[in-house]
C-alpha positions, 0 to 999 in steps of 0.5 A: 500500500505504501508503494502504491501511495508513493513512499519511494518519493521520500528516498531522495531525502535520505537521513533527513527523513529520520532527522525530521521525524525526530524533530517532530517536523520542526525544521528549527530543531534539526540542528539540535537533533544532528548535535545529539550523540549517535547512540542516543539517536539509535536508542530513540529510533529503537524505542519508536520501533518498539512502541509502534510494534506494540501499538500495532499488536495491541490494536490487532488484539482489540480488533479481535475482541469485537 
């Protein structure tokens, strides 16, 4: 579905996609994100991934109860 919607158009922005997500879409925070230690960025990305997986699974379980 994402490919049909054109997700590949974001590939040209490379790492800026990640910076933008971490900055909450606020371009004025990009420099702050880029100044963070690499390990902190990776930890935050892993946290985001874990949370998204949990939310997806939880929603599936809720939908299965109906």
